[in-house]
N, C-alpha and C positions, 0 to 999 in steps of 0.2 A: 300448607302448600296446595295449590290446584294440581289435579291429576290428569289435566289435558283432556282431550277429546277421544271417547272410547266407542269402539263398535265391538259387538259380542264375538268371541272366539269362533263360534259357528259360522257367522257371516263372513269373519276374516279368511277363514279356510276356503270358503267358497268363491271368495274374490281372488285368492291366489291362483285358484284353478280356472275360473271363467271370466273374472273381471266384469261382471253384469253391470247394467246401468244403474243399478241402486247406489252408485257412487255420486249421486248428486252432492253427498256431503263433503266431497273433495274441496268444494268451493269455500269450506269452512277453514281450510289450511291457514290462510293468512290471518284470518280473524282469531283463531285458536293461539297462533304464535304471538300476536301482539297482546293478548289478554295474558298469556303466560309470561311474557317479558314484563308486563306490568306488574305481575304478582312476585316475579323473581327481583325486581326492584326493591322489594320490601326485605329481602334476606339479608341477615347481617353478613358483612364481608369477612368474617372469621372462619367460616366453615371451609372444609377441604374442597367442597365442591365450587368455591368461589375462585380457587386457583386454576390456572390454565393448564398446568400440567399434571399428568396422572400421577397418583401415588405409586410406591413401588411394592404395593403390597399383593398384587396380583399380577400373573403373567400368562398370556394366552398360549395354547398349545395348538388347537386347530378349530376352524369353523366349518359348520354345515349350513350353506347359505342358498336358498332357493328364490328365485325372483321371476316376476311375471310382468314384463312391460307391455303396455297396450299402446299400439301403434296407431290406434284411432280415438279421437277424443270422447269423451263421456257425452252422449247424446242430449243430456239435460244441461250441464255446465259448459259444455265445449272445452273441458280442460283435459289434458293428457295426465296419465298417471301410472304408477307401478305399484304392485304389491309384493310382499315378501315375507319370508320367514327366515330366522337365524338361530341356530343353536352353536354357542361358542363354549369349548371347553377350556378351562384355565386351571392353573395350580396356584393355590394360595402360599405367597411367600412368607407372610407373616400374618399373625391374627387380625381380623378386622371385623366389623360389623357393617361395613359400607362397601357396596360395588359402585364404582363409577365407569361407566362406558360412554364413548363419545356418540353424540346423536345430534343431528342438525336437520330442522325442517321435515322430520319424520313424524308421522302420528301413528300411536300404537293401539292395536286391538286389545281389548280386556280379556285378560286370561282367567281360567276357572277360579283363581284365588282373589279376583276382583282387582288384580294389580296389572302394570303394563308388562310385566315379566314374570316368569316362573323359574325356580331354581330347584335342582336336585343334586345330590352328591353322586359321584361317579364310582368311587372306591367302594368294595363290598363291606358291608358292617358299620357304614358311616351315613349319618342323616344330615342334610342340610338345614340350617335355621330357617324358619319361614320368613317371608317377606313382610315387614312392618308398614313400609310405605314405598311409593314410587312417584317421582315427578321429574319433569324437564327443566333443566337449568339452562336457558337459551343464551345467556351472555357468555358462559364458558362452554356451551355445547356439550352438555352431559344428559344423559338418562341417568338419574340418581335414584339408587336402590338401598334402602335403609332395612337393616335385617334385625329381628328380634334377639339374636344371639350371634355369636362369633363363627366365622368361618376358621377352620384349623390349619396351621402351617404344614405344608406339605401334602395336603390333601387335594384332590381333584373335584371340581364342580362343573356343572353345565348350566348355562344360563340361556333360556329360550324367550324369543320376542317374535311377534308378527306385527306388520307395520304396512304402512302406505305412505307413498311420497308423490309429489308432482314430478311428471317427466316434462321438466321445463325446457326452455331454449336458451338458458343462461349460461351454457358451455363449461358447467361445474357439477362434479359429482356424477349421477346417472341422469343423463340429459337427452333431448332428442335434437336431431339435425334433420333439415327437410331440403329436398330438392326436386326438381321437375324432370321427368323423363317421358318422353313421348306425349307431351301435354298432360300428364298425370302427377300430381303431387305425392311424393313418397317420403317416408318418414324412417329415419334411423334411431335406434336406442344405443346410445353409446356411452362412454365414461371419461371422465378426467378427475383422477383422485389427487394428484400432487397439487399443492402440498398436503391440504387439510379438508379435501373434500369426500374422502371414503365415507366418512361419517354422515354424509348426505345421501348415500345410497343404501347403507346398512348400519346398525350400530356396532361399533368395533373399537378396539383399543388402538386408536388412531395416532401412533407415534412410531417413528422410523425403527426404534429399539424393540417395539412390541412385534417381533417377527412371529409368524405361525404358519400353519399348513391350512390351505384353503380348498374345501370341496364344493364346487359350484354347480348348480343346476339352473337351467334356464328354461322356462315354459314360455312357448311362443307360438305365433301363428304359422300354419302351414304356408309353403312358398317362401319362407324366410330361413335364413341361416343363423345359428348361434355360434358365437366365438367367445373364447376366453383365454386365460393364459397357458392352458395345457390342452392336450388332444382329448377328443371326444370318446366317451367310453359307450354311451347308449344314445341313440338318436330315434325319436319316435315317429310315427306315421301319421297321425291325425292332428290333433293339438299337439304340437311338438314338445317332448321334454327331453332337453339335451343335458346329459349329465358328463361332466368333465373329470378326468383324473385328477388326483390331488395334486396341488401345486407342490413346488419346493417349499422350504421355509422362507418366507419373505415378509416384507412390510406392506401395510395395507395400501400405501400410496402407489405401488405397482401394480396393483389389481387392475383388471380390465375385463368387461363383458360387453358384447355387441350384438344386437339382432338386426339384420338387414335382409335384403334381397340382392346383395351385391354379387357381381361375378368375380372370378379369380383366376389365376394361372399359377403354375408352380413348377418347381423342379426340385431336386435332392442334391444336397452338397456333402458327401462323406456320410451319408445317413442321415443328415439333418433336413426335414422337409422345409422348404422355403416357399412361402406363398404371398402373392400380392393381390389384395382385394380393392376393388373400387366399383363404383357405378358400372352397371353392365355395359353401357354404351362406352364408357371409358376404356375398359377391358377389351371389349370388341374392336375398339380403334387401335389397340396395341400400345396404349399410353403407360401400361405398367411394365413394359418389356424391359425398359432400360434399367428400371430399379431391379428387376428380377435379375438381369445379367450381371449387376455389380454387388449385388448382396452377397453372393456366394464368394467372390474374391475378398471383400472386406472381411467377411466373417473368418475366412481362413486366415487373413493376415492378422487379425487380433488373436486368434488361437496361438499363432506362433509368438506374437509380441508378448503375450500374457504366459505362454507356455502352459496352456490350459484348454482342455476341450471345452467347446461350447456346452453350457451345462443343461440346456433343455433339448427335447426331441424335435421341436419345431420352431420356426421363426416366421410368425406371420406379420405382415405389414399391411395396414389399411388406410386408404385415403378418404378423408371425411369431408363433406361439404362445408361443415361448420366446425371449427376447431380453433380455439384462442390462440394456443402456442404454435411454433413452428412444427413441433412433434413431441411425443412423449414416450419415454423408455419402458413402458409397461412390459414386464418379463414375458417374453415370447409372443405378444401382441402389441405392436408398437402402432401408435396412432400418429396420423400425420394430417396436415393441411393438404389438401389436393395439389396445390402448388409445390410442396415440397416432396412429393413422391411421383407424380404423374409427369411424363415426358412426351410430347408430341413434336416431331421434327417440323412439322409445318407451322407451328405456333411457338415453340419454346426457343428462346435465345440460348447462347452458351453459358451465360450467367445463370439462367434457369437450370440448365444441365449441371452446372458445378455446384449449385445450391443443393440439388438433389443427392449428388455423391456426397458432399460433406455432411448433410444432415443424416444421411443413413448411416455414414461412418460415426458420427455423433452418437446416435442412438445405439448402436450396435456395440460401441465401446462400453456403454453404460451396462451391458449385459453381465459384464464382469465387475467394472469398477462403479459401484453403485447399487447394482441388484445382487450379485453373488455376495460381495462385501459392502455393507450399507453403514453410512456414517450414523453415529449414535444419535445426534440431534442436529437441527437445521443450522445451528451456529457454525457447522463445518460444511455448508452447502457449497462454498467456494471450492473445496478440494474436489468434490463430486462433479460439479459443473465446470470448473476451470480445467480439470483433467481431461474431460471429454471434448472441451472446446480446444484443447491443444492436439490431442491425438486424432482428432477429426481429419486435420491435415495430413497426418501420416497415412491413415486409412485410405482417404481419397486419392493421395497421391500414388499409392500403391495400385488403385484401381484405374487411374488415368495418369500414368507416369509422364506422358508427353505434355501434360499441362503446366508443370513446374509449380505446384500449388504450395509447396511449404513456405516459401518466402512472403505469401500473401497474408500470413498471420500477422506480419508487421502492420500492414495497412489496415486489416479488418479488426484487429485485436489491440496491438500494442498502441498505435496511434490513436485509435478510437477512445481506449480508456485513459490515456494520458490526460486528455482534456478535463475528465471528471475527477481524476485522482490528484489534479493540481489545485483543486478547491480546498478550503479550510472545512467544509461541509461534507468531505469524503469521509470513508469509514475504513478501519482495517479491514483485512481479508477475513480474520477469524474473530469473532465476537465471543464475549462471555456467554455461557450457556444460560445464565439467569437473566440476561438482557434480552433474550428472544423466546418470548412466551406467547403471546396472542397470534392468531392467524394473520392478521394484517402486518405484524412485525416480520413474520416468517415469509409473507409475500414480498416484503419490501426487500428481502435478500436476494430475490432473483433479479439482479442488476447488473449493469456493466463491470462493476468491481468483481462479483463474484465469478462472473463467466470469463471476461477478457482479460483482467489483471491476473486472476487465477491462472488462466492459460499462458500468459506472459511470464509470469513467475516460475511456473512448472517447467517451461520451455527452457528458461535461463538455467534452472537447477540441472535438467537433464544435460544441457551443454557442458557446464563446468565440471559436471561429475564424469561425463562421458555418457553416450547412450548405452553402452554395455553394462555400465554399473547402475545406471538408473534402471535399466529393465531387470536386471538381477534383483535387486532390491524390491522393485514392484512385484516380481513374481512370487517372492518367499512371502511379502505381506498378503497376497491373494490367497496362497495356500494355506497360511496360518488362520486367517480370519473368514474363510468361505463359509457361507450361510450364516454368518454372525454380523456383529455391529463393531465398529473401531472409531477411533478418534484420529485426527491429523498426525498428532505425535507418534502414533503408531507406525505410519508410513515412514516417518523421519527415522525411527528405530531400525527399521529394516533396511532403508537406504544406508544407515551408517555401518550396519553390519556388512553390506556389500562393498562399502569404502574400506572397511578394515581388512578385507581379502587384498586389497591392493597395498602400493607403497605410499599412497597418499595420506596426509594427515589432516584432511579437511575435517571439520566439525559441522556437520549437516544442521543440527539444531541451533547452534550458535549463529550460523550463516543466515538461515532462513528465517529465524525469530524476528530478525531486523527487518524482513520483507513482509512478514504475515502479521505481526502484532502491532505494527504501526501503520497509519495511513500514508499515503503519499509516496514519493520517490525523490532521489536526488538529481541535481545538475551537476555532472562533475566538470570542472574547469581545469583546463590544461594550459599552462603558461609556458610555451615553448621558448620563450625567452629566458625566463629563470629556472625552468625545470620543475617548478612546483606544480603539484596536482592537489586539488582540494574538492571537497563537496559541500553542498548546501540544499536543504529541503526547498525543492522547486514549488513555487506558488505563482499561478497566473497573476494574482493581485498581491505584489509583494508588500503592500501596506496592510493587508487583512491579518487579522489577529487569530493565531492558532490557539484555541482554547483548551483543547484536548491534550493532556500531558503524555508523554511518551518515556517509558523507562530507558528506551536507547537514545533519547534527546534528538530524535529525527536525525540519527546518523545511520548509515547502512554499510555493511560489509559488501564491496562491490567488486565484481569480477571485471576486470577490463582487459578485453581483447583490442589489438590495435594494430594499425599499419605505420610504416615510415618510409616515406617516398615509394609508396607502393608495394613494399615488402611486408609481409606479415610477420609480426614479432611475437615473443613468447607472452603469455598471459600474465597479467600483474593484479594484484589485489590491493584495493585501497580501503583501509579500516578506520581511518579517522579524518578528521577535517583537512588535514595536510598530509601528502603522501610523498612517495618516492619521485626521483627525477626521471623525466624521459630524456632530456638532454639533446643537444644537437640543434642545427640549423635547418634540417630538412623539414618538409612539410608532415604533418601528423594527422592521423584520422583515427579516432577511438570509437568503441563499441562496433568493431568489425563484425559485418553481416547482422548487426543489431540483434546480438545474442543477449544482452542485458536490458534490464528494465530501468534505464535512465536516460537523461538527456545529456549532451555534451557541449560545453562552450569552450572556445579558444581564445588566445590574446589576437588583437586586430592583426598582427603579422601573419599568424596561421591561417586566420580567416580569409585574408587576401590570397594567400597562396592556394588555398583550396577553391576560392572563387576562379582563379586563374587557371587551375587544372580544369575545372567544370568547362570553361570556354575554349580551353586549347587542346585537351586531351581527356575527355571526360571518362573514357573506357578504362583509364587506370584506377578510377574509383568504381567499386562494384555496384551495380544497379540499385540493390537494396539499400546502399549507403548514399547513393545520390538522393533517393527519396527521403532517407534520414536527414541528411544536411538541410534540405528545405523545410522540413517538418520542425526540426530543432531550431533553425534560425527564425522561423516565424513565430513559434512560442516563446522563444527567448526574448524576442522583441516586444510580445504582448507583455511579458514579465518584466520589461524594462532593464533586461540584462545587457542586450545589444540594441544598436539603433534599428528602427523599422526599415530605414532605408537598406540596411545590410540584408534583411530578410527579403526585401523586394530585389535586391541584386541577385539572388540565388535563382530566380525566374528568368534572367536575361539570356542564359545560355540555351533556355527551352527551344529557341528558334532551330537549334540544331539536334535536339532530342527527339528520337522515336520510340524510345521504349516506355513501356506502359507505367511502372511502378513510380519514376519521378514526376511524370504528368499527372498520375492520380494524386500523389502526395501534393502537389502544387495546387491543384484544383480543390482538394479537401480544404487546404488552408485559405485559398482566394475566396472560398465560400464565405469566410468570416468577414472578409472585405465587402463582400456584396451585401451581407446582412447589415454591416455598420454604414455602408455608403450609398446603397441604392436609393435612398431618400434625399441624397445631398448632391451638391455641385462636383464632387469628386467622382460621381458615376460616370459621366460623360468621357473624361479623360481616362479612367480606368478601362472602359470598354474599347477606346481607341487603342490603348497599349497591348491589351489581351487579344484583340482581333489581330493586330499586327504579329503578335507572338505565335499565334496558332494557325496562321495562314499557311505557313510552310508544312505543318503536320496535315492540315486538310489536303493540300495539293499533294502530299506525299502518298495519302491513302486513296485520293482520286486517281492517281497514277497506278499504284499496284494493283487496285480493284479494276483496273481497265474501265475507268469511268463510273465507278459504282456497280459493275455488273458481276463481280466475283467477291468471294469472301477471303479475307486474309487467312494464311495458313495457320499462324500460330494463335494458340487460345488466348494469351495475352495481348497479341497484336489485334485479335478481335475486340478486345475490350478497349484499347486504345483508338481504334477507328471510331467507337462509339464516343470517346471523349473528343475526339477531333471534331466530328459533327455537332456534338452537344455544345462545345464552347464556341465553336465558330457560329452557330446560329444564335446562341445566347448573346453574343457580341455583335450581331446583326450584320454578319458576313452576308452580302447579297445573293451570292451564288448557292450559299447554304440554305437560307430561307426560301429560295426558288425551288431547290431540290426537295424540301420537305413539304412545302405547299403543293407542288406538282404531283408528288407521289400520293399524297392524301387526296387530292382532288380527283386522280385518276381512280382512285378506290371509290370515292363517293360516285363518280359518274358510271363506272363499269361494274361496280359490285364485286370486283376481283382484286382481292389484296396482294400486290406484288411486292410489297415491302418486306425485306428479309426480317425474320423474327429477331436477330440481334439489334437491329436498328429501330424497331417499332416504337418502343417506349419513347425515345427521344424525337423520333419524326412525328409521331402523335401528337406529343406536347408541343412541339414547336409550330406544328400546323395549326392547332386549336388556338395557340397564343397568337398567332398572326391573323386567324380568322375571326368569324363572329358567331352568331347564333346557329347558323347553317351547320357549320362545322362541329359545334358542341352538341346540337341535337342529333346529328348523324353518329357522333361517338357515343352518346348515350343510349341511342336505339341499339347499337352494336354491343354495348356493355349489357343491356338488359337482355338480349337474346343470345349472349355468349354461352356456350356449353363447355369451353375450355377454360378452367379456372385461371390458367397462366395468361390467356388472352385478356380475360376479363379484368386481372390485375393490371395489366398494362394499360387498358382503357381507364379504369378507374383512377390511376395515377394522372393520366393525360387531361381527364376531364377537370383537374384542378389548375391546368395551366392557362385557362382562359383569362383575358384581362377585362372581361366584363363583370363588374360587381353584381349585377342583378342575376347573373348566372351562378356565379360563386355563392351568392345567398340562397338561391334556390338549392344548390347542390349541399350546402350545410343542413338544410333542413331534411333533405333525403336521408343524411347519415342517421338520423334518429328514426327511420321507418325501415324495420328489419325486412319488408318485402321488396324494398328497393335496393338497400346496401346491407348486406349481412351484418349481424352484430359483431362477428369476428373482425370486420373490416372497418367499423365505425370510427374508431379512435385514430387509427392510421390515415383515414380519408380526411379527417379534420386536420391532421399534422400536414398532409400533402397541401391542403388549402392554405394553411398557415405559412407554408414556404413560398409561395406566391406574394409578392410584395403587395400587390392589390388585394389579396385574401388575408394577409395576416391580421390587420386590425377587425375585419369582419369575423374571423375565427375567434379572436380573443373575445370581442363581445358576445358571441354565440356561446362559448364555453362559460363565461361569467353568467350569462342570463339562465343557462340551462344546467348549471352545475349539480344541483341537487337531483335532477333527474337523471343526468349522465351517471353520476356516482352510484344511485341505487340501482338502475338498469344494466350498467355495464361494469359492474364491480368485481366480476369473477376473475379477470385475467391478471396474472402476476405483473406483466410488463405494462399494460395498457395505460395505466394512469401516470406513470412516471414518464412515459414516452409522450403522453399527451401534454403534460404541463410543461416538459421542456422544449417540445415542438412549437406550442403556440407562443413561447415567450423568448425563443432564442434570438430574435431581432431585436430585443428590449435594449435601449441604450439611452434614455432620457429619464430626468428626474420624475416626470409625470408618470411614465411607465412603471418605474419602480413604486410610486406611491400607489398606483393601481393595483400591483401586485400585493403590496402589503394590505391594502384594503380588501382585496380578495382573500387573503387568508383570514382576516378578522371576520368578514361577513360569513364565511362558511366553516367557522370554528366548530359549531354544532353538527353540521352535516359530516365533516371530516374529509381527509384526502386519501385514506386507505395506503395502497402502495406508493402513492405519489407524494406523501408527506416529505420525505427527504428530498425528492425532485423539486418540491416547492422552494425549500430553503436553498438548494443549489442554483434555483433560477434567480432568485433575490441576490445570492451572491455573484453570480455571473453578471446580472444587470449592473450592480455596483461597479464592477470591473470594467464592464464595457463603457460605462459613463466616463471613468477616469481615462480609459484608453483614448477615447475619442477626443477628449479635451485636450490631451498632451499630443496627439499624433495627426489629427485631421490636417492641420496646415502643412505640415511637412510630406504627408501622404499625397495632398493636393499637388504640391510643387513637384514631387518626384514623378507622379504620373503625367503631369502637364509637360514637364521637360522631356520625358521619353516619348511621349505621344507626338511631339512636336519635332523629333529629330529627322 
C-alpha cells in the first residue's frame, strides 16, 4: 500500500502555527488522491477497511483538535488551505490490531515513527503496540493503521495526527465562503459536517453513535473572530489562539468552527447568551434583529415543550454568504443561509419573514431532538428531520401567533410529499440499517419522505394520542437518552408508557409500524349509500407495478376524523380494507382538519353534495378541508379513481373564495395542468377559464388595498394577494400586466424601487416575461450589485422568467460561473429556468451536456441533485422525452447520480404516468375548458 504524501513533523508544526508559503505542495492534493485511489483499487474487497461502517472495537472518548485556517491563498499555488493536529483518546472495546478512523481529502505529515499517526497508551503501566503501517483508503474514506500487536480491551489509547487540507469552496467539511464588503473580497472559514464531512476537516470516528467530547482550538489572524460549539476560554492578542471549553458529549456531524470578521448582536434569555452573527454591513443595517427577537421566545417554548432546560450556555446563529442547505443544527452554533436568518423590512417579504421564523424553530428543536438525543444511525434520519419539520410550526406559531401557521403544514408538507409517496419508486420512512452504508446512500435520505412525510406522520400520531400524551412520552424519552443514541422504537416505547397511564388501549407500535415500515399511503373510500368504508394503496399510476413486498400488504391502521352535515363526529379507526358504516343520507367529510396522512374518496352522490356546499355555503367546510377537497380530487383524477372533470369542478366555486389555502391548493394542482398543456391547444382555453376565475380575487385585493397602495392585514391574506396577482398576470389579465410592467419601468427610470417586498418576486418575473433584453439586463445588473441576499434571490428567480431563448441560454452558462452565481444557488437557478416553458428544453439539454462537470463540481449538497433532476424533467410527458431520460441514465452510469439516483427513477416513473394520463385525458380536458371558457 502507498503511504500517501508526507511532510516532516517539524515542518507540519510550523505550518500549523504560521502557515508559510512553503505550501506549494498543496497543489499535489488532487494528484495524491487520484494516485492513492488507483492503488486502493488493487485491494481485495475482503478487508475490514473495505466496509463503509466502522467496526465496534473502538469507542472515542474525547478529541483535542487544533486547526489553523488560512484566509489568503498560498502565493505560489493560489490555493486556500488549513492545517491541523488532532489527538483522540479512545477506549478499546475488544482486542484488535487495527485502527480505522475516517479521513477524506486530508494529507498527513509524517510522524517521528515514519507513519501518518502515532499511538500511545493512556493508562499507567500499559504500552501501546507500535504501528506497522498506515495508508489511506479513499473509497471507504479511512486512514488505516495496522499494528504489530493487539490493543487490549478496556484500555485507553491516544492517536495523534497532523494534517493539511484544502479550504475549498465546495460547501462541505471545513470550507471557505467569500463575499464583498466595501469593494473588498473577504473570506470566511466555516463548516458543514452533516452527514459525513467531519472527516474532511479532521480524522474522526465519523458516525452518529460515536459521541465524544471535543476540545477545540482555532489559530487565526488578528481582526478575525473564532466561533465553535462552546464558549471561549482563552483569546489571544497577536496571531490569535482561541481555545474553547470542552463540548458536551456529541456526534461529529454536529461540530462547527468558524473564523470570520463578522459583526454580531446579542441578548440573554434566562442566562443563555443568544448571538446573531453576520457580515458587519448586515448587522449594522439591523438585519439580525428579527432573528434575535424571536430566538428567545422559541427557545423558551421548546424548553417548556420538552420540559428540559436548554443544555448549553449559549446559542450562536450565523448567516453565511455560501451555504448549501437552508440551515444546520450544529449544537450551540447554528449555521444558516443569509436568506434564512437575515430580515430587512425594506427588502423582505412576509414569506421571507415566515421562513426565518420556521427555520429558526426547526433548528432550535434539534438542540434537544437530534443533538441531546441522537439517532444511532442514518436509517432513522426521518425521525430526526421529520420531528423538527413538524414542531417548527409549533415553535414559529408560538413566536408569531397572529399568523396562524400550524395549518400550513398541510400545504407545505402533507400535500407536497403525497405526490412523491404515490410512486412505486418511493421508499419507507425507516430503512434497514444494513441498506444505508455509503455516503451517497446517506445523502439520498435527505429527501421529502424523511422531512415532510416524517412531519406528517408524527403530526398524525400527536393528534390521535392527544398532544398531552405525546409530549409526556417525548419528555421521558429525552430524559432517558440524553447525551446518548437511540432508535425510533425507543420513542414508541416511551409513548406507549404515556398511553398506558390513560384509559386508552391504543398500541403505538402496531399502528405506527404500518406507516413507518412500508412506503406509500392509503386512499380511504367512503360510500355513503352503502355505508361501507374501505382502503387501498394510492398510486398516481394505478397500472404501475409495486415490486417491493410489504409485511402489512399495503394496508394501514387509519385514524378517521370526520364531519357529518357540518357537525364533528367521534373518531373512528379503519384497520382492514373494509370497515364500519357511516350510514345516513347527509353529506360526509372525512379527514377533518387533515389530521391524517391519507386521501379520501366518496361515492358520486357525496361528491356532488360537497360540490354543492362549496358553491352555496363554503364556510360550513373548514378552510383547510376546502384545500383538501381540491387536492384530493385532482390527485384521485390523476390516479383514474374519479373523473378529471370532477376535479376541475372543484375550482368553479373559487370565484367566490378569498381564503388563501384553497387557492394555494388549486394553484399547486393547476401547475400540473400547465406542465402538461402549455405546449398544446388546451392552453388557450385553460388560460381563458382561469383568468375568468381569478378576476374577482384580483379585484377584491385591488379594493381592500385601495388600488394596491396598502398591504392586507392578515399574514395569509398577504399570501393570497400574491396569488391573485401571479395568476392574473400569468393568464394575461391586461390590467395586471400593465400594473407589473409599469411598476418595473418606474424602477428602471427613477432607480427608486417602490414595489412592496411581498410583491417583488411576482412583479419582477411578470415584467421581465413581458419585456425584452433591456428589462433582463437591468435586473441582472441589480442582481450582481445586490448586497441583500433576499433581494438577490428574488432577482435570481425573476431572471429565469424571460421568454427570450438567447437570454436563458446565457443565464444557464452563468450558473456554472461561481463569480456570477454562487455555487449554493446553481442547481436551483437551473430548476427555475426549467420551470419556464421556453427554458425547459434548454435546461434539459444543458444538464445532459454538462452532467459530469455538474456532478463533480456541485456534488456536496444533500438535496441539490434530486431537486435538479426532478426540476428539469417535471414537464416530461412524451415517449421521446422518456427515451431521452433512459438514455441519460445509460450515458452517465459511470459518472453516477449521487443523491439524485432515486430522483432519476422517480422522474422516469412520473414521465410514464404523464404519458398515460395525457392520452386518456387531453380531449376531455380540452372540451371542459372550452365549454367553461365560452360560458
